[in-house]
C-alpha positions in Angstrom: -57.8 -3.9 -32.8 -61.6 -4.5 -34.4 -61.3 -3.1 -37.6 -58.2 -3.5 -39.6 -58.1 -0.7 -42.1 -55.6 0.2 -44.7 -54.6 3.7 -45.9 -57.2 3.5 -49.0 -59.7 3.5 -46.2 -58.3 5.8 -43.8 -58.1 7.7 -47.1 -62.2 7.3 -47.4 -62.4 8.2 -43.6 -60.7 11.3 -43.5 -62.9 12.9 -47.5 -66.1 11.4 -44.9 -64.5 13.0 -42.2 -64.3 16.3 -43.3 -67.1 16.7 -45.7 -69.5 15.3 -42.6 -67.9 18.6 -40.3 -68.3 20.8 -43.5 -72.3 19.5 -43.2 -72.7 19.1 -39.4 -69.9 22.2 -38.1 -68.2 20.6 -34.7 -68.4 17.1 -33.9 -68.4 17.6 -30.4 -66.7 19.4 -27.2 -63.1 18.9 -28.2 -60.9 18.4 -25.4 -59.2 20.6 -23.1 -55.2 20.7 -24.1 -52.1 22.1 -22.2 -50.8 24.0 -26.0 -48.4 22.0 -27.9 -46.7 22.3 -31.4 -47.1 19.9 -33.1 -44.3 20.5 -35.4 -41.9 19.3 -32.6 -42.0 15.6 -32.2 -40.7 13.9 -28.9 -37.1 12.6 -29.4 -37.2 8.5 -30.5 -36.4 6.4 -27.2 -33.5 3.7 -27.2 -35.0 1.4 -24.8 -38.1 0.2 -24.3 -38.1 -0.3 -20.1 -37.4 2.5 -18.1 -36.6 2.4 -14.7 -38.1 4.6 -12.3 -41.8 3.9 -9.2 -45.1 3.8 -11.1 -47.4 7.2 -11.5 -50.0 7.6 -12.8 -48.8 11.0 -13.5 -46.0 8.9 -15.8 -48.3 6.4 -17.4 -50.7 9.7 -18.7 -47.2 11.4 -19.5 -46.6 7.9 -21.7 -49.8 8.4 -23.3 -49.8 11.8 -24.8 -45.9 11.9 -25.6 -47.0 9.0 -28.0 -50.4 10.5 -28.6 -48.9 14.1 -29.9 -46.2 11.3 -32.0 -49.2 10.2 -33.6 -50.1 13.9 -34.5 -53.4 13.6 -31.7 -55.9 11.0 -34.2 -58.9 11.1 -32.8 -61.9 9.1 -33.6 -65.5 9.7 -31.9 -67.2 7.4 -31.3 -70.1 9.0 -30.0 -72.6 8.4 -32.9 -74.3 5.9 -34.8 -71.6 6.7 -38.0 -67.9 7.3 -37.1 -66.8 10.5 -37.6 -63.0 11.4 -37.4 -62.3 15.5 -36.3 -58.7 15.0 -36.8 -56.4 11.8 -38.5 -53.2 11.2 -37.8 -50.0 10.2 -38.8 -50.2 6.6 -40.0 -48.6 2.9 -38.2 -46.7 2.6 -41.6 -45.9 6.0 -42.5 -42.0 7.4 -41.9 -41.3 7.4 -38.5 -44.0 6.1 -37.5 -42.8 2.4 -38.5 -39.9 2.1 -35.8 -41.7 3.8 -33.5 -44.4 0.8 -33.1 -41.1 -1.0 -33.1 -40.2 0.4 -29.9 -43.5 -0.9 -28.2 -43.2 -4.7 -29.5 -40.1 -4.6 -28.0 -42.2 -3.9 -24.7 -43.1 -7.4 -25.7 -40.3 -8.4 -26.8 -41.0 -9.3 -30.7 -39.6 -7.6 -33.8 -42.1 -6.1 -35.8 -43.0 -2.6 -36.4 -45.2 -0.8 -38.5 -44.3 -2.3 -41.1 -45.7 -4.9 -40.2 -49.4 -4.1 -40.7 -51.2 -7.2 -40.2 -49.8 -7.5 -36.9 -52.0 -6.1 -34.5 -50.1 -4.1 -31.6 -52.9 -2.0 -29.5 -51.6 -4.6 -26.2 -48.3 -4.1 -27.2 -48.9 -0.5 -26.8 -50.4 -0.5 -23.9 -47.8 -3.1 -22.1 -45.0 -0.1 -23.2 -47.0 2.9 -21.7 -47.3 0.4 -18.5 -43.0 0.4 -18.6 -43.1 3.9 -19.3 -45.4 4.9 -17.0 -42.4 3.0 -13.9 -44.6 -0.1 -13.6 -42.9 -3.0 -12.5 -43.3 -6.2 -14.3 -44.6 -8.8 -11.1 -47.6 -5.8 -11.1 -48.9 -6.0 -14.9 -47.2 -8.8 -17.2 -46.8 -7.6 -20.6 -48.5 -9.4 -23.0 -49.1 -8.5 -26.9 -52.7 -10.1 -25.9 -54.9 -7.7 -23.9 -56.9 -10.9 -21.6 -53.1 -12.3 -21.4 -52.7 -9.5 -18.9 -55.7 -9.0 -17.7 -55.7 -12.6 -16.5 -52.5 -11.9 -15.0 -53.8 -8.6 -13.3 -57.1 -10.6 -12.1 -55.5 -13.2 -9.9 -52.5 -11.2 -8.6 -55.2 -8.3 -7.6 -55.4 -11.1 -4.4 -51.8 -10.5 -3.6 -51.0 -7.9 -1.7 -50.3 -4.5 -2.6 -52.2 -4.5 -6.5 -52.0 -1.6 -8.7 -54.7 -2.2 -10.4 -58.1 -4.4 -9.7 -60.7 -5.4 -11.9 -64.0 -3.8 -11.6 -67.4 -4.5 -13.3 -68.7 -1.2 -15.5 -72.3 -0.8 -14.4 -70.7 0.2 -10.6 -67.7 1.8 -11.4 -66.8 5.9 -12.5 -64.0 6.3 -14.1 -61.0 8.1 -13.7 -58.0 9.0 -16.0 -55.4 6.4 -15.6 -57.6 3.5 -15.6 -58.1 0.9 -17.8 -61.2 -0.1 -19.8 -61.8 -3.0 -21.8 -63.7 -5.0 -24.1 -64.1 -8.0 -25.9 -64.0 -8.8 -29.2 -64.3 -10.8 -32.7 -65.3 -14.4 -31.4 -64.7 -13.3 -27.5 -68.2 -12.9 -25.2 -67.4 -12.5 -22.6 -69.4 -9.7 -19.8 -68.0 -10.5 -16.8 -64.8 -10.5 -15.0 -65.0 -14.2 -14.7 -64.7 -14.9 -17.7 -61.5 -13.5 -18.5 -59.3 -15.6 -19.2 -56.2 -16.1 -21.6 -55.9 -15.5 -25.0 -59.1 -14.7 -25.6 -59.6 -11.0 -28.4 -60.4 -8.5 -27.5 -59.1 -4.4 -26.8 -58.6 -2.1 -23.9 -57.4 1.4 -23.8 -56.0 3.6 -21.5 -58.4 6.4 -20.5 -56.9 10.0 -20.5 -59.9 12.7 -20.1 -63.6 12.2 -18.2 -66.0 15.2 -18.8 -69.4 13.9 -17.1 -71.3 17.4 -17.0 -70.9 16.6 -20.9 -71.3 13.1 -21.2 -68.1 11.8 -23.2 -64.7 10.5 -22.5 -60.9 10.8 -23.9 -59.0 7.4 -24.2 -55.6 6.8 -25.3 -54.9 3.6 -27.4 -52.7 1.5 -30.0 -53.7 0.5 -33.5 -56.8 2.2 -33.4 -57.3 3.3 -37.5 -54.1 2.6 -37.6 -52.6 5.2 -35.5 -52.5 5.9 -31.8 -55.8 7.1 -31.7 -58.2 9.1 -28.8 -61.4 7.5 -29.1 -64.4 10.1 -27.3 -66.4 7.5 -25.8 -69.5 7.9 -24.5 -70.4 8.4 -20.2 -73.5 8.9 -18.1 -73.1 11.7 -15.4 -71.5 9.6 -12.8 -68.6 9.0 -14.8 -69.8 5.7 -15.7 -69.2 4.2 -18.9 -71.9 3.7 -21.1 -71.1 -0.2 -23.8 -71.8 0.9 -27.3 -71.6 -2.0 -30.2 -69.0 -0.4 -31.0 -66.9 -1.1 -27.4 -69.0 -3.4 -25.7 -66.8 -2.6 -22.3 -67.1 -5.1 -19.3 -64.5 -4.3 -16.8 -62.2 -1.9 -15.8 -58.7 -2.9 -14.7 -59.1 0.4 -12.0 -55.6 2.4 -11.4 -54.8 2.2 -7.5 -51.6 4.8 -8.0 
């Protein structure tokens, strides 16, 4: 996670977002979503691993299920100042505590959402891959994003990869792709710079609107929740790196 904030900061963000929305009106184009009652959450999942063929549709459905469970939090990263069109459930609130525990189980660890100092964004992506039926030999689950990126980098030289790494500048994104950026001390700017252990962050592309200049990407541990981040793209659906997310690689989904 780029920024670890606690509930007091989240409350400040809520007040800020409400003030910003009142002053400026709509925060931007709202994602088109099928009607869904937020009052009914998906039942708890007993096991992290689901045996089924890998599918882009299943991967995206898993992402939406988790986002809906956390009440569809949105963080708008398109401007110089962050705004929050919608705030959701935090990692250490109610049912979220054990839900985050499922993500940790996907990487063989026993933390929960109560372990607020443990970054769980890579565990979240690993969980989505398992729920989407992606086998371990195609995507090696890890609690560090650059660990599984390093594995994908090696795996793509073998037959039938499900993901291939491509540079941001020349790659149009579509739903189901992963997009990744370095953080903290990591200065990676190219695929050649990827190696295990480096700090970073990846999100799953969920919706793409090149005609409107934005995409919605779902990630875990984004402002202490499963959030959809609204990010800028150009008319060809190329990512526009920003200070908060200096995207440099797309893990192109071949499913």
